KEGU-257542 format. One record per residue (C-alpha): residue number from 1; x, z, y; chain; residue in three letters. Coordinates in steps of 0.02 Angstrom, whole numbers, plus 50000, padded with zeros to 5 digits. Layout:
N
+-----+-------+-------+-------+-------+------+
:  nr :    xx :    zz :    yy : kette : rest :
+-----+-------+-------+-------+-------+------+
: NUM :     X :     Z :     Y :     A :  Ala :
...
+-----+-------+-------+-------+-------+------+
***
This chain:
299
+-----+-------+-------+-------+-------+------+
:  nr :    xx :    zz :    yy : kette : rest :
+-----+-------+-------+-------+-------+------+
:   1 : 48009 : 49504 : 51799 :     A :  Met :
:   2 : 48137 : 49490 : 51659 :     A :  Lys :
:   3 : 48071 : 49487 : 51482 :     A :  Ile :
:   4 : 48145 : 49618 : 51365 :     A :  Gln :
:   5 : 48179 : 49588 : 51180 :     A :  Ala :
:   6 : 48079 : 49744 : 51136 :     A :  Glu :
:   7 : 47925 : 49670 : 51221 :     A :  Gln :
:   8 : 47940 : 49510 : 51121 :     A :  Leu :
:   9 : 47964 : 49598 : 50954 :     A :  Leu :
:  10 : 47818 : 49713 : 50995 :     A :  Thr :
:  11 : 47708 : 49561 : 51028 :     A :  Phe :
:  12 : 47767 : 49486 : 50863 :     A :  Leu :
:  13 : 47713 : 49638 : 50763 :     A :  Gln :
:  14 : 47546 : 49653 : 50851 :     A :  Val :
:  15 : 47510 : 49467 : 50824 :     A :  Ala :
:  16 : 47558 : 49471 : 50640 :     A :  Glu :
:  17 : 47469 : 49635 : 50606 :     A :  Gln :
:  18 : 47313 : 49572 : 50695 :     A :  Gly :
:  19 : 47289 : 49716 : 50816 :     A :  Gly :
:  20 : 47372 : 49838 : 50935 :     A :  Val :
:  21 : 47339 : 49992 : 50827 :     A :  Ala :
:  22 : 47406 : 49907 : 50670 :     A :  Ala :
:  23 : 47557 : 49843 : 50766 :     A :  Gly :
:  24 : 47593 : 50018 : 50833 :     A :  Ala :
:  25 : 47590 : 50089 : 50657 :     A :  Arg :
:  26 : 47711 : 49954 : 50596 :     A :  Ala :
:  27 : 47828 : 49990 : 50740 :     A :  Leu :
:  28 : 47811 : 50180 : 50723 :     A :  His :
:  29 : 47765 : 50188 : 50907 :     A :  Arg :
:  30 : 47616 : 50262 : 50998 :     A :  Ser :
:  31 : 47474 : 50144 : 51039 :     A :  Gln :
:  32 : 47490 : 50175 : 51228 :     A :  Pro :
:  33 : 47676 : 50132 : 51221 :     A :  Ala :
:  34 : 47639 : 49969 : 51130 :     A :  Val :
:  35 : 47499 : 49926 : 51251 :     A :  Ser :
:  36 : 47617 : 49953 : 51398 :     A :  Glu :
:  37 : 47748 : 49835 : 51324 :     A :  Arg :
:  38 : 47613 : 49704 : 51299 :     A :  Leu :
:  39 : 47552 : 49727 : 51477 :     A :  Arg :
:  40 : 47730 : 49702 : 51544 :     A :  Gln :
:  41 : 47756 : 49547 : 51436 :     A :  Leu :
:  42 : 47590 : 49472 : 51492 :     A :  Thr :
:  43 : 47636 : 49503 : 51674 :     A :  Ala :
:  44 : 47805 : 49419 : 51649 :     A :  Ala :
:  45 : 47725 : 49266 : 51566 :     A :  Val :
:  46 : 47593 : 49255 : 51700 :     A :  Gly :
:  47 : 47442 : 49220 : 51589 :     A :  Glu :
:  48 : 47346 : 49307 : 51448 :     A :  Pro :
:  49 : 47426 : 49305 : 51275 :     A :  Leu :
:  50 : 47277 : 49375 : 51178 :     A :  Tyr :
:  51 : 47097 : 49435 : 51193 :     A :  His :
:  52 : 47019 : 49586 : 51113 :     A :  Arg :
:  53 : 46912 : 49542 : 50963 :     A :  Asn :
:  54 : 46828 : 49700 : 50899 :     A :  Gly :
:  55 : 46969 : 49810 : 50833 :     A :  Arg :
:  56 : 47085 : 49663 : 50825 :     A :  Gly :
:  57 : 47151 : 49529 : 50941 :     A :  Ile :
:  58 : 47139 : 49339 : 50956 :     A :  Met :
:  59 : 47288 : 49245 : 51025 :     A :  Leu :
:  60 : 47267 : 49126 : 51171 :     A :  Thr :
:  61 : 47353 : 48955 : 51169 :     A :  Pro :
:  62 : 47495 : 49034 : 51266 :     A :  Ala :
:  63 : 47502 : 49174 : 51138 :     A :  Gly :
:  64 : 47512 : 49051 : 50992 :     A :  His :
:  65 : 47653 : 48955 : 51079 :     A :  Ala :
:  66 : 47749 : 49114 : 51116 :     A :  Leu :
:  67 : 47725 : 49176 : 50938 :     A :  Leu :
:  68 : 47819 : 49025 : 50869 :     A :  Glu :
:  69 : 47964 : 49058 : 50987 :     A :  Glu :
:  70 : 47972 : 49243 : 50943 :     A :  Val :
:  71 : 47966 : 49205 : 50757 :     A :  Gln :
:  72 : 48118 : 49094 : 50783 :     A :  Ala :
:  73 : 48199 : 49237 : 50879 :     A :  Leu :
:  74 : 48168 : 49355 : 50734 :     A :  Arg :
:  75 : 48249 : 49231 : 50615 :     A :  Glu :
:  76 : 48401 : 49219 : 50729 :     A :  Ala :
:  77 : 48413 : 49409 : 50737 :     A :  Leu :
:  78 : 48402 : 49419 : 50548 :     A :  Asp :
:  79 : 48543 : 49293 : 50537 :     A :  Asn :
:  80 : 48646 : 49400 : 50655 :     A :  Ile :
:  81 : 48613 : 49554 : 50549 :     A :  Asp :
:  82 : 48673 : 49460 : 50396 :     A :  Glu :
:  83 : 48826 : 49398 : 50489 :     A :  Trp :
:  84 : 48869 : 49576 : 50540 :     A :  Val :
:  85 : 48843 : 49639 : 50363 :     A :  Arg :
:  86 : 48958 : 49506 : 50292 :     A :  Arg :
:  87 : 49094 : 49543 : 50418 :     A :  Arg :
:  88 : 49084 : 49730 : 50389 :     A :  Arg :
:  89 : 49096 : 49703 : 50201 :     A :  Thr :
:  90 : 49239 : 49575 : 50221 :     A :  Leu :
:  91 : 49133 : 49431 : 50155 :     A :  Gln :
:  92 : 49154 : 49331 : 50314 :     A :  Asp :
:  93 : 49273 : 49317 : 50461 :     A :  Gly :
:  94 : 49445 : 49255 : 50509 :     A :  Cys :
:  95 : 49613 : 49341 : 50528 :     A :  Leu :
:  96 : 49731 : 49255 : 50650 :     A :  Arg :
:  97 : 49914 : 49302 : 50640 :     A :  Ile :
:  98 : 50060 : 49240 : 50746 :     A :  Ala :
:  99 : 50237 : 49279 : 50694 :     A :  Ala :
: 100 : 50417 : 49227 : 50721 :     A :  Ser :
: 101 : 50493 : 49112 : 50592 :     A :  Asn :
: 102 : 50598 : 49251 : 50515 :     A :  Thr :
: 103 : 50450 : 49368 : 50494 :     A :  Val :
: 104 : 50337 : 49230 : 50428 :     A :  Ala :
: 105 : 50467 : 49168 : 50305 :     A :  Ser :
: 106 : 50535 : 49330 : 50234 :     A :  Tyr :
: 107 : 50422 : 49477 : 50273 :     A :  Phe :
: 108 : 50242 : 49415 : 50267 :     A :  Leu :
: 109 : 50215 : 49303 : 50114 :     A :  Pro :
: 110 : 50191 : 49444 : 49986 :     A :  Glu :
: 111 : 50080 : 49543 : 50104 :     A :  Arg :
: 112 : 49975 : 49391 : 50146 :     A :  Leu :
: 113 : 49956 : 49353 : 49962 :     A :  Ala :
: 114 : 49894 : 49530 : 49931 :     A :  Glu :
: 115 : 49771 : 49515 : 50074 :     A :  Phe :
: 116 : 49708 : 49350 : 50003 :     A :  Arg :
: 117 : 49679 : 49432 : 49834 :     A :  Arg :
: 118 : 49585 : 49581 : 49908 :     A :  Ser :
: 119 : 49487 : 49482 : 50039 :     A :  Cys :
: 120 : 49462 : 49306 : 49969 :     A :  Pro :
: 121 : 49317 : 49266 : 50086 :     A :  Asp :
: 122 : 49416 : 49295 : 50247 :     A :  Ile :
: 123 : 49491 : 49138 : 50323 :     A :  Arg :
: 124 : 49675 : 49164 : 50359 :     A :  Leu :
: 125 : 49765 : 49074 : 50500 :     A :  Val :
: 126 : 49954 : 49094 : 50518 :     A :  Leu :
: 127 : 50056 : 49017 : 50659 :     A :  Lys :
: 128 : 50243 : 49034 : 50674 :     A :  Thr :
: 129 : 50355 : 49010 : 50823 :     A :  Gly :
: 130 : 50466 : 49094 : 50951 :     A :  Ala :
: 131 : 50433 : 49242 : 51063 :     A :  Leu :
: 132 : 50405 : 49148 : 51225 :     A :  Asp :
: 133 : 50240 : 49074 : 51165 :     A :  Trp :
: 134 : 50182 : 49223 : 51062 :     A :  Thr :
: 135 : 50182 : 49334 : 51216 :     A :  Ile :
: 136 : 50064 : 49211 : 51301 :     A :  Lys :
: 137 : 49956 : 49214 : 51145 :     A :  Ala :
: 138 : 49916 : 49400 : 51154 :     A :  Val :
: 139 : 49727 : 49410 : 51153 :     A :  Gly :
: 140 : 49710 : 49241 : 51066 :     A :  Thr :
: 141 : 49777 : 49307 : 50900 :     A :  Trp :
: 142 : 49723 : 49462 : 50804 :     A :  Asp :
: 143 : 49899 : 49516 : 50761 :     A :  Leu :
: 144 : 50070 : 49466 : 50828 :     A :  Leu :
: 145 : 50238 : 49505 : 50748 :     A :  Phe :
: 146 : 50371 : 49511 : 50884 :     A :  Leu :
: 147 : 50557 : 49526 : 50854 :     A :  Asp :
: 148 : 50714 : 49547 : 50955 :     A :  Gly :
: 149 : 50728 : 49600 : 51137 :     A :  Val :
: 150 : 50589 : 49566 : 51262 :     A :  Phe :
: 151 : 50530 : 49618 : 51434 :     A :  Asp :
: 152 : 50436 : 49777 : 51476 :     A :  Asp :
: 153 : 50269 : 49765 : 51380 :     A :  Pro :
: 154 : 50178 : 49833 : 51531 :     A :  Gly :
: 155 : 50208 : 49668 : 51621 :     A :  Thr :
: 156 : 50122 : 49558 : 51491 :     A :  Trp :
: 157 : 50026 : 49662 : 51363 :     A :  Leu :
: 158 : 49837 : 49670 : 51395 :     A :  Pro :
: 159 : 49766 : 49844 : 51418 :     A :  Gly :
: 160 : 49662 : 49834 : 51259 :     A :  Tyr :
: 161 : 49816 : 49801 : 51151 :     A :  Cys :
: 162 : 49955 : 49911 : 51084 :     A :  Thr :
: 163 : 50136 : 49871 : 51042 :     A :  Leu :
: 164 : 50206 : 49975 : 50900 :     A :  Glu :
: 165 : 50371 : 49970 : 50804 :     A :  Pro :
: 166 : 50346 : 49905 : 50628 :     A :  Trp :
: 167 : 50516 : 49890 : 50547 :     A :  Met :
: 168 : 50699 : 49917 : 50593 :     A :  Glu :
: 169 : 50828 : 49798 : 50522 :     A :  Asp :
: 170 : 51012 : 49760 : 50540 :     A :  Glu :
: 171 : 51082 : 49594 : 50599 :     A :  Ile :
: 172 : 51241 : 49533 : 50515 :     A :  Val :
: 173 : 51358 : 49384 : 50537 :     A :  Ala :
: 174 : 51359 : 49251 : 50401 :     A :  Leu :
: 175 : 51514 : 49157 : 50345 :     A :  Val :
: 176 : 51565 : 49050 : 50198 :     A :  Arg :
: 177 : 51663 : 49133 : 50060 :     A :  Ser :
: 178 : 51818 : 49035 : 50110 :     A :  Asp :
: 179 : 51805 : 49079 : 50294 :     A :  His :
: 180 : 51954 : 49182 : 50362 :     A :  Pro :
: 181 : 51836 : 49324 : 50412 :     A :  Leu :
: 182 : 51763 : 49336 : 50236 :     A :  Ala :
: 183 : 51909 : 49450 : 50191 :     A :  Gln :
: 184 : 51835 : 49582 : 50307 :     A :  Gln :
: 185 : 51672 : 49595 : 50210 :     A :  Val :
: 186 : 51697 : 49781 : 50178 :     A :  Gly :
: 187 : 51746 : 49830 : 50354 :     A :  Gln :
: 188 : 51645 : 49713 : 50463 :     A :  Gly :
: 189 : 51701 : 49613 : 50614 :     A :  Val :
: 190 : 51716 : 49656 : 50798 :     A :  Asp :
: 191 : 51649 : 49542 : 50934 :     A :  Trp :
: 192 : 51820 : 49482 : 50995 :     A :  Ser :
: 193 : 51872 : 49425 : 50822 :     A :  Ser :
: 194 : 51703 : 49344 : 50793 :     A :  Leu :
: 195 : 51710 : 49240 : 50951 :     A :  Leu :
: 196 : 51873 : 49159 : 50900 :     A :  Glu :
: 197 : 51764 : 49044 : 50792 :     A :  Tyr :
: 198 : 51617 : 48929 : 50831 :     A :  Pro :
: 199 : 51445 : 49011 : 50828 :     A :  Ile :
: 200 : 51289 : 48937 : 50749 :     A :  Val :
: 201 : 51139 : 48986 : 50855 :     A :  Trp :
: 202 : 50955 : 48980 : 50816 :     A :  Arg :
: 203 : 50840 : 48905 : 50949 :     A :  Glu :
: 204 : 50834 : 49003 : 51115 :     A :  Pro :
: 205 : 50671 : 49092 : 51074 :     A :  Gly :
: 206 : 50740 : 49168 : 50913 :     A :  Ser :
: 207 : 50734 : 49358 : 50907 :     A :  Gly :
: 208 : 50898 : 49366 : 50811 :     A :  Val :
: 209 : 50983 : 49257 : 50940 :     A :  Arg :
: 210 : 50917 : 49359 : 51086 :     A :  Arg :
: 211 : 50973 : 49521 : 51005 :     A :  Ala :
: 212 : 51150 : 49455 : 50977 :     A :  Val :
: 213 : 51159 : 49380 : 51152 :     A :  Glu :
: 214 : 51104 : 49547 : 51226 :     A :  Ser :
: 215 : 51242 : 49638 : 51131 :     A :  Ala :
: 216 : 51371 : 49512 : 51190 :     A :  Leu :
: 217 : 51316 : 49531 : 51371 :     A :  Arg :
: 218 : 51331 : 49720 : 51355 :     A :  Thr :
: 219 : 51508 : 49696 : 51289 :     A :  Ala :
: 220 : 51548 : 49577 : 51432 :     A :  Gly :
: 221 : 51586 : 49433 : 51314 :     A :  Leu :
: 222 : 51537 : 49249 : 51312 :     A :  Asn :
: 223 : 51527 : 49122 : 51172 :     A :  Val :
: 224 : 51648 : 48977 : 51200 :     A :  Gln :
: 225 : 51604 : 48862 : 51054 :     A :  Tyr :
: 226 : 51431 : 48848 : 50979 :     A :  Ser :
: 227 : 51308 : 48741 : 50883 :     A :  Val :
: 228 : 51119 : 48759 : 50903 :     A :  Glu :
: 229 : 50996 : 48726 : 50762 :     A :  Val :
: 230 : 50811 : 48757 : 50738 :     A :  Thr :
: 231 : 50746 : 48872 : 50602 :     A :  Gly :
: 232 : 50815 : 49000 : 50481 :     A :  Val :
: 233 : 50856 : 48877 : 50344 :     A :  Glu :
: 234 : 50950 : 48766 : 50466 :     A :  Ala :
: 235 : 51067 : 48912 : 50504 :     A :  Val :
: 236 : 51105 : 48930 : 50320 :     A :  Arg :
: 237 : 51142 : 48745 : 50301 :     A :  Glu :
: 238 : 51252 : 48740 : 50457 :     A :  Ala :
: 239 : 51354 : 48891 : 50403 :     A :  Val :
: 240 : 51369 : 48825 : 50225 :     A :  Ala :
: 241 : 51432 : 48660 : 50296 :     A :  Ala :
: 242 : 51570 : 48750 : 50391 :     A :  Gly :
: 243 : 51501 : 48724 : 50567 :     A :  Leu :
: 244 : 51526 : 48905 : 50616 :     A :  Gly :
: 245 : 51466 : 49084 : 50601 :     A :  Ile :
: 246 : 51279 : 49118 : 50594 :     A :  Gly :
: 247 : 51172 : 49275 : 50606 :     A :  Phe :
: 248 : 51028 : 49341 : 50503 :     A :  Ala :
: 249 : 50937 : 49503 : 50464 :     A :  Ser :
: 250 : 50989 : 49604 : 50313 :     A :  Val :
: 251 : 50813 : 49614 : 50241 :     A :  Arg :
: 252 : 50791 : 49427 : 50258 :     A :  Ala :
: 253 : 50954 : 49400 : 50164 :     A :  Leu :
: 254 : 50897 : 49515 : 50025 :     A :  Glu :
: 255 : 50747 : 49402 : 49998 :     A :  Arg :
: 256 : 50834 : 49236 : 50028 :     A :  Ala :
: 257 : 50988 : 49270 : 49920 :     A :  Arg :
: 258 : 51097 : 49147 : 50016 :     A :  Trp :
: 259 : 51269 : 49110 : 49945 :     A :  Ala :
: 260 : 51354 : 49169 : 50105 :     A :  Leu :
: 261 : 51458 : 49321 : 50149 :     A :  Val :
: 262 : 51373 : 49448 : 50267 :     A :  Pro :
: 263 : 51484 : 49543 : 50390 :     A :  Leu :
: 264 : 51431 : 49698 : 50486 :     A :  Arg :
: 265 : 51440 : 49669 : 50673 :     A :  Leu :
: 266 : 51530 : 49785 : 50793 :     A :  Asp :
: 267 : 51582 : 49910 : 50658 :     A :  Pro :
: 268 : 51554 : 50048 : 50621 :     A :  Pro :
: 269 : 51391 : 50052 : 50720 :     A :  Arg :
: 270 : 51320 : 49884 : 50671 :     A :  Gly :
: 271 : 51188 : 49787 : 50768 :     A :  Leu :
: 272 : 51005 : 49836 : 50740 :     A :  Tyr :
: 273 : 50841 : 49766 : 50800 :     A :  Trp :
: 274 : 50660 : 49821 : 50788 :     A :  Thr :
: 275 : 50513 : 49715 : 50734 :     A :  Leu :
: 276 : 50354 : 49756 : 50831 :     A :  His :
: 277 : 50168 : 49732 : 50803 :     A :  Leu :
: 278 : 50054 : 49685 : 50947 :     A :  Ala :
: 279 : 49872 : 49715 : 50903 :     A :  Ala :
: 280 : 49708 : 49769 : 50983 :     A :  Pro :
: 281 : 49680 : 49956 : 50998 :     A :  Lys :
: 282 : 49582 : 50031 : 50851 :     A :  Pro :
: 283 : 49413 : 50019 : 50940 :     A :  Ala :
: 284 : 49436 : 49830 : 50960 :     A :  Tyr :
: 285 : 49495 : 49788 : 50784 :     A :  Arg :
: 286 : 49395 : 49687 : 50659 :     A :  Ser :
: 287 : 49367 : 49745 : 50481 :     A :  Ala :
: 288 : 49482 : 49605 : 50421 :     A :  Ala :
: 289 : 49622 : 49662 : 50535 :     A :  Leu :
: 290 : 49604 : 49843 : 50478 :     A :  Asn :
: 291 : 49613 : 49786 : 50297 :     A :  Ala :
: 292 : 49775 : 49691 : 50329 :     A :  Phe :
: 293 : 49851 : 49835 : 50427 :     A :  Leu :
: 294 : 49816 : 49948 : 50278 :     A :  Asp :
: 295 : 49916 : 49829 : 50171 :     A :  Ile :
: 296 : 50061 : 49831 : 50295 :     A :  Leu :
: 297 : 50064 : 50021 : 50301 :     A :  Gln :
: 298 : 50057 : 50035 : 50111 :     A :  Ala :
: 299 : 50203 : 49914 : 50092 :     A :  Gly :
+-----+-------+-------+-------+-------+------+
***
């Protein structure tokens, strides 16, 4: 017979109150209901836990031993109640965020700082990287920022998570001010003209790179000369050094203020991408995650 927590907590009250009637009053239960729980507990233990002593009870050695265990159980339950209270009031917990390098560098710092000010007791973990590993991390992290082009979410997104668009942004080409294409700053540059020059790529997992590569494939074009670097800042340095043409998002450029000339791609349409959020559905979200999502929506 499996012992139930209610039976143990009933025994605890009866033992501490000194009698079945007193224990029933403390539990706001009828005396027969309390007696039945005690009977089931005694049967599960396999030996008497107490003897009647007038209107009260006297614990047996087994009863005294069990009482110590149940008192420890009550302390553990009290600790759990306190843990829940602290999490619900944002006094405890951890928020784990995974994001691409672009998002982490240019879109999150101010929002994370605001979250830190409003929830100073929540531990914040931020990991940056490319899309190929963040997809595998769904379920490990509370919130993922995904950028660029990726496979059908139905093939990799867990059923308890949602994928929602967060922000749309434009991707532009970056050249030095003395680059021949810099003269076209007002009108933009088409793909054929762009590919006459070397291209500076981010690492393969970059959302910006994948978005540009997807547009080139659609146009039936291939890059002939290229340089590959790792990280957003490395693109800036490579372009500034004259190694070729790089790509970046408009909003990132607004924050970075790089001394480079941005050119609209494939004018007059331009090239746009969408940043997405992968997060648990509302019923599975922690209080800390809800607090951070409120900050995102407000900003």
